[in-house]
C-alpha positions in Angstrom: 45.8 -16.9 18.1 43.7 -20.3 16.4 43.0 -21.5 19.6 41.9 -18.2 21.4 39.4 -18.3 18.6 38.3 -22.1 19.4 38.3 -21.7 23.1 34.8 -20.5 23.2 33.9 -24.5 21.5 36.4 -26.1 23.6 34.8 -27.6 25.9 31.7 -28.6 24.2 32.9 -29.9 20.6 35.1 -32.8 20.7 36.5 -32.4 17.6 37.4 -28.7 18.9 39.1 -30.3 22.0 41.4 -32.2 19.9 42.3 -30.2 17.6 43.5 -27.7 21.0 44.9 -30.2 23.0 47.6 -31.2 19.3 48.0 -27.8 19.6 48.8 -27.5 23.1 51.2 -30.4 23.3 53.3 -28.4 19.7 53.7 -25.0 22.2 54.7 -26.6 24.8 57.3 -28.3 22.7 58.5 -24.8 21.2 58.3 -23.5 24.4 62.4 -22.3 24.5 64.3 -22.7 27.4 64.3 -19.5 28.9 60.5 -19.7 29.5 59.5 -17.8 25.6 58.1 -17.8 22.7 59.2 -16.8 18.8 57.9 -15.9 15.6 60.3 -15.9 12.4 63.2 -17.3 14.4 62.4 -14.3 17.2 61.8 -14.6 20.6 59.7 -11.4 20.7 57.0 -10.2 23.3 54.3 -10.6 20.8 54.3 -13.9 20.9 54.3 -14.4 24.2 51.5 -12.6 25.2 49.8 -14.3 22.2 50.5 -17.8 24.2 49.2 -16.2 27.4 46.3 -14.6 25.9 45.5 -18.3 24.5 46.5 -20.3 27.6 44.3 -18.1 29.9 41.8 -18.0 27.1 41.6 -22.5 27.4 41.7 -21.5 32.2 44.9 -22.2 32.0 47.3 -20.7 34.4 50.5 -20.4 32.3 52.2 -19.7 35.9 51.2 -23.4 37.0 50.8 -26.1 33.8 54.0 -28.1 34.5 53.5 -28.3 30.2 54.5 -24.5 30.2 57.1 -23.8 32.6 60.8 -25.0 31.2 63.6 -24.5 33.7 61.6 -23.2 36.4 60.6 -20.3 33.8 57.5 -18.9 32.4 56.3 -17.5 29.3 55.1 -14.2 32.3 59.1 -14.8 32.8 59.5 -14.8 29.2 57.5 -11.4 29.0 58.5 -9.8 31.9 62.3 -9.3 30.0 60.9 -6.9 27.5 59.8 -4.7 30.2 60.6 -1.1 29.5 60.7 0.7 32.3 58.1 4.2 32.5 55.9 1.7 30.6 55.2 -0.9 28.0 57.3 -4.1 26.0 60.0 -4.2 23.4 59.5 -6.4 20.6 62.7 -8.4 20.9 65.0 -9.1 23.7 68.0 -6.1 22.5 70.4 -4.3 25.2 68.3 -2.3 26.1 70.2 1.4 26.7 70.7 1.0 22.9 67.1 -0.5 22.3 64.5 0.3 24.6 61.6 1.3 22.6 58.3 -0.8 22.1 56.8 -2.7 20.5 53.6 -1.5 18.8 51.6 -3.8 19.8 52.5 -4.3 23.6 53.3 -0.1 24.2 50.9 2.0 26.8 47.5 2.0 25.4 48.2 -1.0 23.2 48.8 -3.9 26.4 46.5 -7.2 25.7 45.3 -7.6 28.8 46.7 -10.5 31.0 44.1 -11.8 33.6 45.3 -12.5 37.4 43.9 -16.1 36.9 42.2 -18.3 34.5 38.4 -18.2 34.7 37.0 -20.5 36.8 34.1 -20.6 34.5 35.9 -22.1 31.3 
């Protein structure tokens, strides 16, 4: 979320650019081999969604930037794994037949918007 807040200043403030570039290195290193991200020891849909929003706020295409592709998988691939048939996303991956409930942040009506592609103006 800090990257999202700093994104408007990325191209105009050298201090912000340096901090965000370091944060991007850390994010890349934290990405799991399945393309996902987690918090509190659990890969979850909200963490994946926040990374997607952060990257696209900077004009980074999370499906094309090699820093964010692990074993051919992107964070969008990881997020898709949490999809619940009928709409919405699970908080974390579990056997869908037993735990198909939707996450609060990513349920219909509360879904974070996913841009089609990064804004070329950034």
